[in-house]
Phi, psi and omega in degrees: 000129182276129179274133179276126179288144179247150172231160179257133172232170176245121180243113183050044175085354180250136179284131179234142172263124180232165177293139174300148182071016175290146176263155179300325179298326178296319181296316179301315180293314183299325181264009176051051181270125180286104186305324184290344186248015183224160166245140183243130180240130177241118181051047175069021174233134179295137182261134173287119185299337178290343184257008184303323181288345183262356185258112175272132180278145180241162178308135177070013173298147178243120180246130174240129179241118185250126179273138175280137178234125179281159179172181180189000000 
């Protein structure tokens, strides 16, 4: 049985262990994050949501997901 390597990332300030070679799109799906209502930042840079499938996460990446809140 092949063991899947894990890496540590930081998601909204909390350390998470994820599979090595995970894509950012997998994290969004796994945590059931509503794409239309959030902004995603990877290592202090805003991510183009069209490119989520192309971004492989690396050890110690920092992801911040900010929810939009309406109001007035």
